[in-house]
C-alpha positions in Angstrom: -10.4 -11.4 -5.8 -7.9 -11.5 -8.6 -4.2 -10.9 -8.0 -2.2 -9.6 -11.0 1.4 -8.5 -11.1 2.0 -5.5 -13.3 5.1 -3.8 -14.6 3.2 -0.8 -15.9 1.1 1.1 -13.5 -0.2 3.6 -16.0 -3.8 4.8 -16.0 -4.8 2.9 -19.3 -3.4 -0.3 -17.9 -5.2 0.1 -14.6 -8.5 0.9 -16.3 -8.5 -2.6 -17.9 -9.1 -4.3 -14.6 -12.5 -4.9 -12.9 -13.3 -3.7 -9.3 -12.1 -6.1 -6.7 -8.9 -6.8 -8.5 -5.7 -6.4 -6.5 -2.5 -5.5 -8.5 0.9 -6.3 -7.0 4.3 -4.8 -7.6 7.1 -7.5 -7.6 10.0 -5.5 -6.2 8.0 -4.3 -3.1 6.6 -7.2 -1.1 3.1 -6.4 0.2 2.6 -3.3 -1.9 -0.8 -3.6 -3.7 -3.1 -1.5 -5.7 -6.7 -2.3 -4.9 -9.2 -1.5 -7.7 -12.4 -0.4 -6.2 -15.7 0.8 -7.7 -14.8 4.5 -7.7 -11.2 4.6 -6.5 -7.9 2.8 -6.7 -6.0 2.7 -3.4 -2.4 1.8 -2.6 -2.1 -0.6 0.3 0.7 -2.2 2.2 -0.2 -5.7 3.6 2.1 -7.3 6.1 2.4 -9.5 9.1 3.9 -8.0 12.2 6.7 -10.1 13.7 5.1 -12.7 15.9 1.5 -11.8 14.8 -0.8 -14.5 13.4 -3.0 -12.2 11.3 -2.1 -10.0 8.3 -2.6 -6.2 8.6 -2.8 -3.5 6.1 -2.1 0.2 5.9 -3.5 2.6 3.3 -0.7 4.5 1.6 -2.6 6.7 -0.8 -4.9 6.9 -3.8 -4.0 6.3 -7.5 -3.4 8.4 -9.7 -2.6 11.1 -7.0 0.1 8.8 -5.8 2.1 7.1 -8.6 4.1 3.9 -8.4 7.3 5.8 -7.4 5.6 7.6 -4.6 3.8 4.5 -3.5 7.1 2.6 -3.4 8.7 5.3 -1.3 5.8 5.2 1.2 6.0 1.4 1.2 9.7 1.6 2.1 8.9 3.9 5.1 6.1 1.6 6.3 8.4 -1.5 5.8 11.0 0.2 8.0 8.4 1.0 10.7 7.2 -2.6 10.7 10.8 -3.9 10.9 11.4 -1.7 13.9 8.5 -3.4 15.7 6.2 -0.3 15.5 2.6 -1.3 15.1 0.7 0.2 12.3 -3.1 0.4 12.5 -5.3 -1.5 10.0 -7.2 1.7 9.3 -5.0 4.8 9.5 -7.7 7.3 8.7 -5.9 8.6 5.7 -2.7 9.3 7.5 0.3 7.9 5.6 3.1 6.0 7.2 5.5 8.9 6.4 3.2 11.4 8.1 2.9 9.2 11.1 6.7 8.8 11.3 7.3 12.6 10.9 4.8 13.3 13.7 6.4 10.9 16.1 9.9 12.2 15.4 8.9 15.9 16.0 
């Protein structure tokens, strides 16, 4: 796996990278773009307070979700983690924002 920090998350820049590459965004710790064979997926990777293992939550797919939207979803997931709420490793396509809205309703 190759970890690369990018400033420009535009489609031509993303297309330069091979499947298996994970791109990170410096201003949002844990926010990653995983380059797959067919899709690029935004992930938030974190450790829950007191947990020994890292977990991850799928935030959305690139290019449907751009860096601005991914950063907003990351901020919501970060707040949920800081509040001690557990997020599942596999959220079944449900974003952190959707889960938060469902719980508050």
